[in-house]
C-alpha positions as semicolon CSV with decimal commas, in nm:
position;residue;x (nm);y (nm);z (nm)
1;M;0,700;2,045;2,149
2;R;0,794;1,684;2,194
3;P;0,731;1,441;1,920
4;E;0,461;1,166;1,982
5;T;0,569;0,879;2,208
6;S;0,452;0,510;2,209
7;K;0,149;0,613;2,429
8;G;-0,152;0,466;2,286
9;L;0,034;0,208;2,072
10;P;-0,062;-0,157;2,102
11;P;0,190;-0,357;2,322
12;G;0,502;-0,473;2,122
13;V;0,467;-0,217;1,841
14;P;0,756;0,030;1,812
15;N;0,706;0,399;1,814
16;W;0,803;0,605;1,517
17;L;1,166;0,673;1,657
18;K;1,242;0,306;1,735
19;K;1,092;0,202;1,393
20;R;1,318;0,444;1,213
21;R;1,610;0,318;1,405
22;L;1,524;-0,052;1,332
23;L;1,478;0,015;0,977
24;N;1,810;0,178;0,940
25;D;1,986;-0,090;1,109
26;K;2,212;-0,251;0,854
27;E;2,208;-0,594;1,020
28;L;1,859;-0,624;1,136
29;D;1,746;-0,961;1,204
30;P;1,505;-1,093;0,938
31;G;1,312;-1,280;1,207
32;L;1,251;-0,937;1,384
33;C;1,164;-0,803;1,061
34;R;0,890;-1,073;1,005
35;D;0,763;-1,024;1,363
36;Y;0,715;-0,644;1,335
37;G;0,584;-0,692;0,993
38;E;0,320;-0,928;1,110
39;K;0,224;-0,697;1,391
40;F;0,179;-0,398;1,168
41;F;-0,012;-0,621;0,919
42;S;-0,261;-0,749;1,192
43;L;-0,325;-0,384;1,272
44;G;-0,404;-0,297;0,921
45;W;-0,088;-0,053;0,911
46;W;-0,003;-0,173;0,560
47;E;0,285;0,067;0,488
48;D;0,456;-0,014;0,811
49;A;0,416;-0,385;0,757
50;L;0,556;-0,341;0,394
51;E;0,863;-0,162;0,527
52;F;0,945;-0,440;0,765
53;F;0,874;-0,708;0,520
54;Q;1,089;-0,540;0,257
55;K;1,378;-0,488;0,512
56;G;1,378;-0,854;0,616
57;N;1,306;-0,972;0,259
58;V;1,017;-1,184;0,407
59;A;0,861;-1,341;0,100
60;D;0,540;-1,473;0,251
61;G;0,475;-1,128;0,399
62;L;0,530;-0,948;0,077
63;E;0,288;-1,194;-0,091
64;K;0,040;-1,099;0,184
65;I;0,072;-0,737;0,098
66;K;0,024;-0,811;-0,274
67;A;-0,283;-1,017;-0,193
68;H;-0,420;-0,723;0,018
69;C;-0,357;-0,480;-0,275
70;L;-0,547;-0,713;-0,507
71;E;-0,841;-0,755;-0,270
72;T;-0,857;-0,368;-0,178
73;G;-0,750;-0,222;-0,534
74;D;-0,468;-0,034;-0,355
75;A;-0,246;0,063;-0,656
76;Y;-0,020;0,277;-0,450
77;L;0,069;0,028;-0,195
78;L;0,126;-0,221;-0,479
79;G;0,347;0,033;-0,657
80;R;0,567;0,053;-0,333
81;L;0,578;-0,321;-0,321
82;S;0,737;-0,312;-0,674
83;K;0,693;-0,104;-0,983
84;T;0,766;-0,423;-1,199
85;H;0,442;-0,621;-1,203
86;D;0,287;-0,796;-1,494
87;P;0,023;-0,584;-1,665
88;E;-0,233;-0,844;-1,560
89;V;-0,173;-0,779;-1,209
90;W;-0,218;-0,392;-1,265
91;R;-0,534;-0,475;-1,453
92;T;-0,685;-0,672;-1,162
93;V;-0,598;-0,411;-0,913
94;A;-0,754;-0,138;-1,144
95;D;-1,081;-0,366;-1,204
96;R;-1,101;-0,406;-0,830
97;A;-1,046;-0,044;-0,747
98;L;-1,299;0,056;-1,011
99;A;-1,545;-0,188;-0,856
100;L;-1,475;-0,021;-0,513
101;E;-1,502;0,332;-0,663
102;K;-1,155;0,404;-0,569
103;F;-1,116;0,595;-0,888
104;H;-0,773;0,743;-0,832
105;F;-0,631;0,392;-0,752
106;A;-0,797;0,249;-1,070
107;R;-0,662;0,547;-1,283
108;R;-0,307;0,465;-1,168
109;A;-0,333;0,106;-1,211
110;Y;-0,466;0,129;-1,558
111;E;-0,190;0,364;-1,640
112;L;0,077;0,117;-1,515
113;A;-0,103;-0,175;-1,703
114;G;-0,046;0,021;-2,016
115;D;-0,421;0,071;-2,085
116;P;-0,467;0,431;-2,223
117;D;-0,834;0,369;-2,309
118;K;-0,944;0,278;-1,943
119;T;-0,704;0,525;-1,799
120;A;-0,885;0,797;-1,992
121;M;-1,238;0,666;-1,893
122;V;-1,147;0,660;-1,526
123;A;-0,997;1,008;-1,568
124;G;-1,331;1,110;-1,728
125;L;-1,518;0,956;-1,424
126;I;-1,296;1,168;-1,192
127;A;-1,349;1,473;-1,368
128;G;-1,730;1,416;-1,384
129;L;-1,745;1,360;-1,013
130;G;-1,548;1,689;-0,959
131;A;-1,800;1,875;-1,162
132;E;-2,094;1,712;-0,978
133;S;-1,957;1,840;-0,639
134;L;-1,922;2,185;-0,780
135;E;-2,304;2,178;-0,888
136;A;-2,423;2,059;-0,553
């Protein structure tokens, strides 16, 4: 069976094979990284955008990813961006995730913020939701 090709991809977006080759290129032009990162970002393909922004060390692109994480409560993407964020950044992401009912993201962000009480509270919410689904 043949791997998926670029069929169905928007114009100018590399397929998975070209993306892998680009990201493995030791001397990839930072401008190209910015261009691909922006294309992926505009499509909402956050992980792909992050990879290109990191590869090209595109500071403003990385800031856009961070802003997206703060807005959407995406603790896992923020963790891929960097493991060493200020605890307040993690708390902000956790609070946003909690408000959006993204409980697994909230729990992870509270853990990384070093807040065991809120981590336990969210873990309890997750456990309670699991019990509710068993009763239904």
